[in-house]
N, C-alpha and C positions, 0 to 999 in steps of 0.2 A: 288183256281183253276188258273192255268197258262192261260193267255189270248192267244187265237189262233191268228195267224198272216196270213193276206191275202196279196196278191200282185195283183193289178189291172193293167193290161197291156192294155192301151187304150189311143188313141190320141185325142179323143173328150173331150175337157176341161170341157164342160157343163155336159156331162154324168159322167165323172170322179168325178166332185164335188158332183153330185147327189148321186152316189154310196158311195162316202167317207162319205157324211153326213149321209146316212142311216146306214152305217156299223160300223163307228168309235166309236160309243158308246158301242158296244159289242166286237169288235175285234181291234187288232192292224193292221193298214192298211198302206201298202206301195204302191206307184204308179210308173208306168214307161210309157213314151209316145212313145217309140220305141221298136221294137223287140230286138235290140241289148242291150239296157239298161235292158229290161225285162229279157233277157237271163242271163246277169250278175248277177242280183239280185236273180234270181231263183237258180243259181248255188252257190251263196255265202251266202245268208241269209237263216235262218231256216223257210222257208215258209210252212204253213200248207195247203193252197189252192191258186191256181192261177186262176184269172178271166181274160180270154183272148179274146180280140176282134180280129176279123179276118182282118179288114181293117186297117192295120198299115202303116205308111208312108214309112218305109224302106224295111221291109220284110213281106210278107203275114203271118198272124197269124197261118195258117195251116203249113207253113214251120217252124215256130218257134216251134210249137208243135212237129213236127217231130224231130227237132234238140234237144229239151228237152229230148225226149225219147231215142234218139240215144246216148246222153251223159250220160244216166243213171239217169236222174232226174225223179223220179216216183211220184212227188207231184201231187195230184189230180188237174185236170184242168176242169173248167167250161167255155165253149165257149159261147160268145156272137156273134150273127150273125143276119143279116137281111134276110138271105136266109133260109126259113123254109122247103125247099123241103126234101123229104125223102132220096134222093141220097146224098145230102149235109150232113145230119145228120149221115147216115150210114158211109159215108166216114171218117168223123171226129172222130166218135167213133172207127172205125177200126184203125185210125191213132194213137190213144192213149188218146183221150178226155174221161173224165169220165161222163160228162153230157153236155147238150146243151140247150140253151134257145134262143128263137127267139125274136128279137126286133119288136115292143115295147113289154115290159113285165110288169106284175104286180110286184111291189116291195115286196109284201108279198110272192108271189110265188118264187121270186129270193132268198129271205132270207131263205125260206124253203129248197130250193135246196142246199144252202150252208150248212145249218145245217145237211142235210142228208149226204152230202159228208164228212163233218167233223167227222161224227160218224163212218166212214169207216176206218179201220186201214190201214196204208201204211208204207213203208220202214223206214221212219224217226223215227217212234214211236218205232221201235225195232232194231235200229242200233246204234252202239257205235262208236264214233270217237276216234281213237287211234294213239298215237305217243310216242314212247319210254316208259317211266314209267307213262305217263299222259294219262288218259281216260276221255272222256266226254260223258255222257249219256243223250240224249235229252228226253227220256221217264221219268226219274226220276228228271231231272234238277240237277244232282249231278256230281261232279268230283271225280276222284280217282287218287291218285299219289302213286306209290310204294305200291299198295295194300291197301292204307288207304283211306276210303271214306271221302269226304269233302263236307259238306253241304254248299250250297251257297244261299245268298239272291237273289231275283229275278233279280235285275239289275247286280249283280256280275256275275250271270250265263250268262246273255245276253252278257256282255262284254267279258267274257271268250269264249263264243261261237263265237262271231264275230272274235276275234283274232285267235281262233283255226281254223276256216274255211278258213281264209286267210293266215295262216302260211305257210311258214316263211316270207311272205311279210308283210311289215309294213302297218298299218292301220292308216289313218289320224284321227285327232280329230273330224273333220266334219263328216266323214263317220261313225265313231264310235258313235257319238251323234245321228245321224239319225237312226242307226241300233238299238240302245238301247232305245232312248227316242222318236223316230218317227220324220217324217218330219214336220217341223214347230215348234217343241219344241227345244229350244236351252238352254241346261244346261250350267251353268257357268263353266269356266276352273277349278275352285276350286271343284265343284261338281264332275267332272270327275276324278280329282286327288284323292279325298277322296275315291271314289269307287275303283280306281286302287290300292290305298294303302291297303284297306280292302282285296281286292282280293290277293294281294301279300302276306299279312299276312297269308292267308289260304293255297295258293298253293306253296309258296316258302320257308317260314320259317320252319326250321327243316329238310329240304330235301337236304341240301348241295349245291344246285345250284339254282340260280334264273332263272326262265323261262320267266318273263315278262321284256322286255327290252324297255327303253325309247329311241326313235329315235328323237333326237333333231331337231326341225324345222318341224317335221311331226306329230308324234304320238307315237304309241306303236307297238310292234311285240312280238310274242311268239318265243322263241329260240328253235324250235323243227323242226323236218322234216315234210314234207307235210303229213298230217294225212291220215290214212287209215280207211276204214269202216268195222266194224265187226258186224255180226248179234248178237242180244242179246240172 
């Protein structure tokens, strides 16, 4: 089973560490301390659920929620807030939040709400990224080139997804490592190179043109147009 990926947008370090400790054994967890960094990760990473605090240092979490929905990010959002009033809850749910939990909260209830939200299908489960003759299916974790289905290993898929979602912009090795292996886990350069070679062998060999380009001094890029989204 593919591990679900969560994004915690929270500037309270102690709370972030507590949530990370509770969730990282079950899920792949990314974090952001500001609304700006949270928005960037939500738009570029394949996030299955966003955990959003309202009191962020740069932009209010409610504004970030609005921005996410305006830009077409339909990832489920679980809001954390100290305001448990009915008006606050109704306003956030109407603005696009999927659920709401008031601080302080029980970690058991918090995890249960996450499980419930992750059981609900949303756009990413049924959307395919397309550019030219290359397609990437987040639901099956498979690629397709020129109509030929390509089975990928777990980290090969994550690397291709990272490159695909950022194409045609080059992705640094640091960013790629965090996307695939997670924050705090630093694979060796050789490990990344081995996975890139394996990916090239699958999506480039036999197709006439290589799509994965090495950008010297930076990292890698996919030589494709900005991908479009197609319903499955």
